[in-house]
C-alpha positions in Angstrom: -0.1 -0.4 0.0 2.9 2.5 1.0 4.3 2.1 -2.5 1.3 2.4 -4.4 1.1 6.0 -2.4 4.5 6.9 -3.1 4.3 6.0 -7.0 0.9 8.3 -7.3 2.4 11.0 -5.2 5.5 10.9 -7.6 3.2 10.9 -10.6 0.9 13.4 -9.7 4.1 15.8 -9.1 5.4 14.8 -12.4 2.4 15.5 -14.2 2.2 19.2 -12.6 6.1 19.7 -13.5 5.5 18.9 -17.2 2.1 20.6 -17.3 2.5 24.0 -15.6 3.0 26.9 -18.1 6.9 28.8 -17.9 6.7 32.0 -16.3 7.9 34.5 -18.4 10.4 36.8 -17.7 9.3 40.5 -17.1 11.2 43.4 -18.8 13.7 45.2 -15.9 12.4 48.3 -14.6 13.9 51.5 -15.5 16.4 52.7 -13.0 15.1 55.9 -10.6 10.8 56.8 -9.9 8.4 55.0 -12.3 4.8 54.8 -12.2 2.6 51.9 -13.4 -0.9 52.5 -13.3 -1.6 54.1 -9.6 1.7 52.4 -8.4 4.7 53.9 -8.1 8.3 52.6 -7.8 12.0 53.1 -7.1 14.6 51.2 -8.6 17.7 51.9 -7.1 20.4 50.6 -9.8 23.6 51.6 -8.2 26.3 49.5 -6.6 26.2 51.8 -3.3 23.8 52.1 -0.4 21.7 55.3 -1.4 19.9 58.1 0.3 16.6 58.8 -2.0 14.2 61.4 -1.2 10.4 60.7 -1.9 8.1 63.7 -2.2 5.0 62.6 -0.7 2.3 64.9 -0.6 1.9 64.4 3.5 4.4 66.3 5.0 5.4 63.7 7.8 6.2 61.2 4.8 8.5 63.1 2.6 12.0 62.6 3.3 14.9 60.7 2.8 14.3 56.4 2.8 17.4 54.1 2.7 17.9 52.0 -0.4 20.4 48.8 -0.8 22.0 48.4 -3.8 20.3 47.1 -6.9 17.0 47.1 -5.2 13.5 48.0 -5.9 10.7 49.2 -3.7 7.2 49.9 -4.1 6.7 53.4 -2.6 3.0 54.2 -3.1 -0.3 53.3 -4.7 -2.1 56.4 -5.0 -2.6 58.5 -8.4 -0.1 61.3 -8.3 1.1 60.4 -4.7 4.2 60.5 -4.3 5.0 63.0 -6.8 8.5 61.7 -7.6 11.6 60.2 -6.0 15.1 61.1 -6.7 19.1 60.1 -5.2 20.3 62.7 -2.9 23.5 61.3 -1.7 25.2 57.9 -0.9 24.4 56.2 2.3 26.9 54.9 5.3 26.0 51.3 6.3 27.0 49.0 8.4 26.0 46.2 5.8 22.5 45.5 6.7 21.0 49.2 6.8 21.9 53.1 6.4 23.7 54.4 9.5 23.6 57.9 9.0 20.9 60.5 8.3 
């Protein structure tokens, strides 16, 4: 009984693996600030940690945010907010986070 179960499980896994559609690669995001519909992103393409200024309409959110090298982050989900984002300076880091503000 145990052998039949293992055979059935292996057959099912093989069927799923061979019938699953191949994932298509998405085009690379552009470096810097971009929008897709109402979503906004910042893609830091640099080799160094960086401070990125994000211009939100709410003053308590507006300011610099730390980005690690080659990272992309969603920065907003509202049409027109943030208004933009840009690199301001290289960050000092301890290897896991920015240490200077």
